[in-house]
PLY file of the C-alpha trace (Angstrom):
ply
format ascii 1.0
element vertex 345
property float x
property float y
property float z
element edge 344
property int vertex1
property int vertex2
end_header
74.76 9.72 -89.61
76.24 9.27 -86.13
79.77 9.43 -87.51
78.94 12.66 -89.35
77.51 14.09 -86.11
80.75 13.25 -84.32
82.49 15.33 -86.98
80.24 18.31 -86.25
77.67 17.95 -89.06
74.26 18.43 -87.45
71.37 18.49 -89.94
70.44 15.75 -92.43
71.47 18.04 -95.33
74.87 18.72 -93.74
75.28 14.99 -93.05
74.64 14.28 -96.73
77.31 16.82 -97.71
79.78 15.22 -95.28
79.32 11.83 -96.94
79.91 13.29 -100.41
83.13 15.05 -99.33
84.97 11.77 -98.83
83.86 9.97 -101.95
84.06 6.28 -102.80
86.40 5.22 -100.02
84.06 6.39 -97.27
80.98 5.00 -99.04
82.56 1.56 -99.29
83.75 1.30 -95.69
80.28 2.35 -94.50
78.80 -0.53 -96.49
77.17 1.32 -99.39
77.18 -0.50 -102.71
77.31 2.70 -104.77
80.28 5.01 -105.02
78.47 7.85 -103.25
76.64 8.12 -99.95
72.95 9.23 -100.03
72.07 12.79 -100.96
70.00 15.09 -98.71
66.74 14.28 -100.53
67.25 10.55 -99.96
68.00 11.05 -96.26
64.93 13.27 -95.96
62.59 10.68 -97.47
64.08 7.82 -95.47
64.05 9.63 -92.13
60.53 11.04 -92.42
59.03 7.60 -93.11
60.88 5.62 -90.44
58.85 4.14 -87.59
60.40 6.23 -84.83
59.27 3.85 -82.07
61.15 0.99 -83.75
64.24 3.17 -84.20
64.14 4.22 -80.54
63.65 0.61 -79.43
66.53 -0.66 -81.57
68.94 2.03 -80.35
67.80 1.42 -76.78
68.44 -2.31 -77.08
71.92 -1.58 -78.44
72.68 0.76 -75.51
71.28 -1.76 -73.03
73.57 -4.47 -74.43
76.54 -2.23 -73.64
75.48 -1.86 -70.01
75.04 -5.61 -69.72
78.42 -6.34 -71.29
80.24 -4.00 -68.88
78.31 -4.16 -65.57
79.00 -1.83 -62.62
81.27 -2.82 -59.75
80.00 -5.38 -57.26
77.65 -3.85 -54.72
76.83 -0.86 -56.97
73.48 -1.41 -58.77
73.00 0.29 -62.13
71.25 3.63 -61.67
69.05 5.08 -64.44
67.78 8.66 -64.57
64.46 9.48 -66.26
63.88 13.03 -67.41
62.37 14.97 -70.27
63.38 17.42 -72.98
61.20 19.31 -75.46
62.03 19.67 -79.16
61.37 23.41 -79.25
62.70 24.24 -82.71
59.58 22.77 -84.34
57.56 25.78 -83.12
59.34 28.05 -85.61
57.57 26.25 -88.46
54.20 26.12 -86.75
54.45 22.60 -85.29
53.77 21.93 -81.62
56.74 21.29 -79.33
57.27 17.58 -78.66
58.37 16.47 -75.18
60.67 13.45 -75.16
61.27 11.22 -72.16
64.79 9.77 -71.95
66.38 7.15 -69.71
70.08 7.71 -69.01
72.66 5.55 -67.25
74.23 7.47 -64.35
77.43 5.47 -64.77
78.27 5.97 -68.43
76.00 8.79 -69.61
74.38 6.55 -72.20
70.72 6.90 -73.21
69.01 3.51 -73.10
65.48 4.65 -73.99
63.65 7.58 -75.57
59.96 8.06 -76.20
57.82 11.00 -77.33
55.01 12.37 -75.16
52.15 14.11 -76.96
50.93 15.95 -73.86
52.50 16.45 -70.44
49.23 15.42 -68.82
49.78 11.96 -70.33
53.37 11.47 -69.20
52.56 8.84 -66.57
51.13 6.23 -69.02
54.07 6.84 -71.35
56.56 6.32 -68.54
54.79 3.15 -67.48
55.28 1.88 -71.05
58.95 2.88 -70.88
59.42 1.05 -67.58
57.87 -2.08 -69.05
60.55 -2.00 -71.73
63.42 -1.68 -69.23
65.21 -4.23 -67.13
64.31 -3.05 -63.61
65.53 -5.88 -61.42
68.47 -4.86 -59.26
68.48 -1.30 -60.64
67.79 2.10 -59.13
65.45 4.48 -61.00
65.75 8.21 -60.27
63.05 10.67 -61.35
62.20 14.36 -61.00
59.20 15.68 -59.08
56.83 15.53 -62.06
57.19 11.74 -62.18
57.00 11.10 -58.43
53.76 9.16 -58.60
52.39 6.16 -56.74
51.76 4.12 -59.89
55.33 4.60 -61.08
56.82 3.73 -57.68
54.66 0.60 -57.61
55.79 -0.48 -61.07
59.49 -0.03 -60.22
59.22 -2.00 -56.96
57.09 -4.74 -58.56
59.75 -5.08 -61.26
62.42 -5.79 -58.67
64.02 -2.34 -58.78
64.36 0.56 -56.37
63.57 4.23 -56.73
64.78 7.63 -55.59
62.07 10.27 -56.11
61.98 14.02 -55.49
58.84 15.64 -54.05
57.53 19.13 -54.80
54.14 20.77 -55.14
52.62 17.93 -57.17
52.33 15.84 -53.97
51.35 18.49 -51.40
50.03 16.21 -48.62
52.92 13.76 -48.96
55.40 16.65 -48.95
53.72 18.10 -45.83
53.98 14.75 -44.00
57.68 14.46 -44.76
58.34 18.07 -43.76
56.75 17.34 -40.36
59.20 14.48 -39.82
62.18 16.80 -40.09
60.51 19.52 -38.05
60.35 16.94 -35.24
64.01 16.00 -35.66
64.70 15.95 -31.90
61.90 13.51 -31.09
62.70 11.31 -34.12
66.49 11.56 -33.90
66.96 7.81 -33.53
65.40 7.27 -36.98
67.73 9.73 -38.73
71.14 9.76 -40.36
72.80 12.64 -42.20
75.76 13.72 -44.32
77.25 17.04 -45.43
79.16 18.08 -48.55
80.80 21.34 -49.62
81.78 22.11 -53.23
83.77 25.02 -54.66
83.63 26.10 -58.29
82.48 28.73 -60.78
82.86 31.44 -58.13
80.42 29.72 -55.77
80.49 27.82 -52.50
77.76 25.19 -52.35
76.92 23.37 -49.12
74.48 20.48 -48.97
73.09 18.45 -46.12
70.99 15.33 -46.67
69.08 13.90 -43.71
67.31 10.56 -44.12
64.70 9.04 -41.83
62.87 5.73 -41.49
60.13 7.28 -39.34
57.35 6.90 -41.93
58.19 3.37 -43.03
55.50 1.80 -40.81
52.92 4.56 -41.30
52.77 5.14 -45.05
51.35 2.98 -47.83
53.63 4.52 -50.46
54.87 1.56 -52.57
58.14 0.13 -51.23
58.86 3.08 -48.93
62.02 2.57 -46.86
63.25 6.11 -46.19
62.25 9.74 -46.64
64.88 12.44 -46.94
65.45 16.18 -46.84
68.15 18.01 -48.80
69.16 21.46 -47.57
71.19 23.40 -50.12
72.88 26.75 -49.59
74.81 28.55 -52.35
77.11 31.49 -51.61
78.49 33.70 -54.40
82.08 34.34 -53.32
82.47 37.72 -54.99
79.32 39.36 -53.66
78.54 37.22 -50.63
74.95 36.81 -51.87
73.26 33.63 -50.69
70.30 31.53 -51.70
68.92 28.47 -49.99
66.41 25.77 -50.81
65.01 22.64 -49.20
63.95 19.61 -51.22
62.22 16.45 -50.00
62.24 12.94 -51.40
61.35 9.28 -50.94
63.18 6.08 -51.70
62.68 2.33 -51.53
66.37 1.88 -50.64
66.85 0.84 -47.03
69.48 2.46 -44.76
71.62 -0.64 -45.28
71.40 -0.25 -49.06
71.89 3.50 -49.17
73.46 5.64 -46.50
72.87 9.41 -46.79
76.10 9.79 -48.78
74.84 7.44 -51.46
71.37 8.99 -51.57
72.89 12.43 -52.10
75.14 11.06 -54.84
72.16 9.47 -56.62
70.15 12.70 -56.48
73.05 14.76 -57.82
73.89 12.23 -60.54
70.28 12.31 -61.69
70.87 15.76 -63.15
73.60 14.38 -65.40
70.85 13.85 -67.93
70.53 17.66 -68.13
74.25 18.45 -68.16
75.63 15.55 -70.20
72.87 15.02 -72.76
70.20 17.74 -72.99
72.64 20.64 -72.73
75.00 19.02 -75.26
72.13 18.43 -77.69
71.12 22.09 -77.43
74.53 23.77 -77.42
76.86 21.45 -79.36
74.29 19.98 -81.77
71.95 23.02 -82.03
68.85 20.92 -81.43
66.64 23.77 -80.24
67.35 25.73 -83.42
66.53 22.81 -85.70
63.45 23.55 -87.80
62.79 20.13 -89.30
59.29 18.95 -88.43
58.24 16.46 -91.10
57.20 12.95 -90.16
59.62 11.13 -87.88
62.65 13.33 -88.63
62.76 15.33 -85.33
62.47 12.28 -83.06
64.83 10.11 -85.14
67.49 12.83 -85.19
67.10 13.28 -81.43
67.56 9.52 -80.94
70.68 9.58 -83.12
72.07 12.54 -81.16
71.52 10.59 -77.94
73.37 7.63 -79.45
76.20 9.85 -80.66
76.65 11.52 -77.27
76.31 8.24 -75.37
79.04 6.52 -77.37
81.37 9.48 -76.87
80.80 9.29 -73.10
81.29 5.53 -73.28
84.74 5.98 -74.82
85.78 8.47 -72.16
85.19 11.76 -73.96
84.38 14.51 -71.46
84.50 17.59 -73.69
82.07 16.81 -76.51
82.63 20.00 -78.52
86.42 19.51 -78.49
86.00 15.85 -79.49
83.82 16.89 -82.45
86.51 19.30 -83.64
89.11 16.52 -83.40
86.94 14.07 -85.33
86.23 16.72 -87.99
89.97 16.94 -88.61
90.44 13.15 -88.46
87.19 11.44 -89.55
88.77 7.98 -89.52
89.04 8.28 -85.73
85.26 8.72 -85.65
84.79 5.65 -87.85
87.03 3.68 -85.51
84.53 4.29 -82.67
82.10 1.97 -84.44
84.77 -0.54 -85.44
85.45 0.63 -88.98
88.99 1.11 -90.27
90.19 1.88 -93.80
91.44 -1.69 -94.13
87.90 -3.03 -93.71
0 1
1 2
2 3
3 4
4 5
5 6
6 7
7 8
8 9
9 10
10 11
11 12
12 13
13 14
14 15
15 16
16 17
17 18
18 19
19 20
20 21
21 22
22 23
23 24
24 25
25 26
26 27
27 28
28 29
29 30
30 31
31 32
32 33
33 34
34 35
35 36
36 37
37 38
38 39
39 40
40 41
41 42
42 43
43 44
44 45
45 46
46 47
47 48
48 49
49 50
50 51
51 52
52 53
53 54
54 55
55 56
56 57
57 58
58 59
59 60
60 61
61 62
62 63
63 64
64 65
65 66
66 67
67 68
68 69
69 70
70 71
71 72
72 73
73 74
74 75
75 76
76 77
77 78
78 79
79 80
80 81
81 82
82 83
83 84
84 85
85 86
86 87
87 88
88 89
89 90
90 91
91 92
92 93
93 94
94 95
95 96
96 97
97 98
98 99
99 100
100 101
101 102
102 103
103 104
104 105
105 106
106 107
107 108
108 109
109 110
110 111
111 112
112 113
113 114
114 115
115 116
116 117
117 118
118 119
119 120
120 121
121 122
122 123
123 124
124 125
125 126
126 127
127 128
128 129
129 130
130 131
131 132
132 133
133 134
134 135
135 136
136 137
137 138
138 139
139 140
140 141
141 142
142 143
143 144
144 145
145 146
146 147
147 148
148 149
149 150
150 151
151 152
152 153
153 154
154 155
155 156
156 157
157 158
158 159
159 160
160 161
161 162
162 163
163 164
164 165
165 166
166 167
167 168
168 169
169 170
170 171
171 172
172 173
173 174
174 175
175 176
176 177
177 178
178 179
179 180
180 181
181 182
182 183
183 184
184 185
185 186
186 187
187 188
188 189
189 190
190 191
191 192
192 193
193 194
194 195
195 196
196 197
197 198
198 199
199 200
200 201
201 202
202 203
203 204
204 205
205 206
206 207
207 208
208 209
209 210
210 211
211 212
212 213
213 214
214 215
215 216
216 217
217 218
218 219
219 220
220 221
221 222
222 223
223 224
224 225
225 226
226 227
227 228
228 229
229 230
230 231
231 232
232 233
233 234
234 235
235 236
236 237
237 238
238 239
239 240
240 241
241 242
242 243
243 244
244 245
245 246
246 247
247 248
248 249
249 250
250 251
251 252
252 253
253 254
254 255
255 256
256 257
257 258
258 259
259 260
260 261
261 262
262 263
263 264
264 265
265 266
266 267
267 268
268 269
269 270
270 271
271 272
272 273
273 274
274 275
275 276
276 277
277 278
278 279
279 280
280 281
281 282
282 283
283 284
284 285
285 286
286 287
287 288
288 289
289 290
290 291
291 292
292 293
293 294
294 295
295 296
296 297
297 298
298 299
299 300
300 301
301 302
302 303
303 304
304 305
305 306
306 307
307 308
308 309
309 310
310 311
311 312
312 313
313 314
314 315
315 316
316 317
317 318
318 319
319 320
320 321
321 322
322 323
323 324
324 325
325 326
326 327
327 328
328 329
329 330
330 331
331 332
332 333
333 334
334 335
335 336
336 337
337 338
338 339
339 340
340 341
341 342
342 343
343 344
């Protein structure tokens, strides 16, 4: 199914058609004992009855083994982003939308865990289960504001990892305390370090400044707190001159020695790779939001397989997923080669 997805076939019925197009040769190299690959009805019955948690765990273990086999450079801990995406297409057939939490490697764009959440109010217990299934020691976990919670920070630190967390309205008092630190920047200057970046692209000029401070390290009981930070972002549209600005606050267990402002800013920006490299690709290239399958485990299993498909393409250096799919559609044996299968096998 992953190979068919690489070739641009998105639904289980289209995947079944893809298998039938290539006949006995393809069936044999994929390991089937019959001369034809399964039909759409067979795929439907298999997928809907699978235990999706076991499928997600097995694919996650496979992805984790890849990270272990090819570790990051010395002095650069593995960073993992945790974020969510909702399977919206189910609503068209009367089923509730299903939020999925995914864990993505910053370094290779590979999803190492996925788990469904039945209700956003219950995301914290689900994430705690996810964290228990991950290797945390020596790694950096990045999360969005929704998941910036004391229990999660405690679990990451207790597991031997570090965190980088964004703060918004869900932690109003904590956000207020951090804002006060940077409003007193003159008095607390000796606790602060900063960096600036400027990016050009897509008709915009984007300037960022991250300022980090150790001022609250002795005064807060937030688990593992080493630094708080402020990110000031200003975007200018070159054509019109229109500007917009925002200020974001965050906390981290990384000390100034472990993470200078430049590294903190890089970790925050890389966190959103999970949106650009996985969620957007699933929606646009693989039409996930328009999928109307809702029976049994099919939606979650297909989402897990899409994650696997995208992750392996990133792993092999593909940067333009849609173009790669067109190439594999024309040369399916190249797609088979990604999983170690050649015609001679």
